[in-house]
N, C-alpha and C positions, 0 to 999 in steps of 0.2 A: 753538913749531914742532913740531907733532904730525903724525906720519906714520901713516896708517891702514894697518894690516898685517893679514893674514889669520892668524888664531890657529894656532899650531903643530898642534894636533889637527885642525883642518879641512884643513890643508895635507897632513897625513899620510893623512887619510881620501880627500882628492881624488886623491892619487897612488896609493893602493891601488886606488881605483876605476879610475883609468887603466890601471894594470897588469893589472887583472882583465879589462878590455875588451880589452887587446892580446892577452892570453893566449887568451881566448875566441875572438877572431878567428883567431889562429894555429891553434887546435885545429880550427875549422871549416874553415879553409883546407886543412889537412893532410887531413882527412877527404874534402874535395872532390877533392883531387889523387889521393888513394889510391883512392877509388871511381870516379873519373871523372865524378862528377856536377857540376852547376854550379847556382848560385843560392843557395848556402849562405852566401855571403860578403858579402851586401848590408850595407854599413856605413850608420851614420847620418850626417847631414850634418856633424856637429861632428868626425867622424874623417876625412873625406875630405881628401886631400892630404897625409896624415901618412905614407903608405906609403914 
C-alpha cells in the first residue's frame, strides 16, 4: 500500500513560489491604487478565483 507524495523540498519550493506570487500581486495592486493607474494587476489563469 504505497501512497505517492510530493517530496518535502518540492512542497516547500511550491509554497514559496505561491507566496512570492501573492506578494508580487499585492505590491502591484498597491502601486496601482496609489498611482491611480490600471492594468498592472492582470493575473494568470491559475490565480483567478483565489482573491
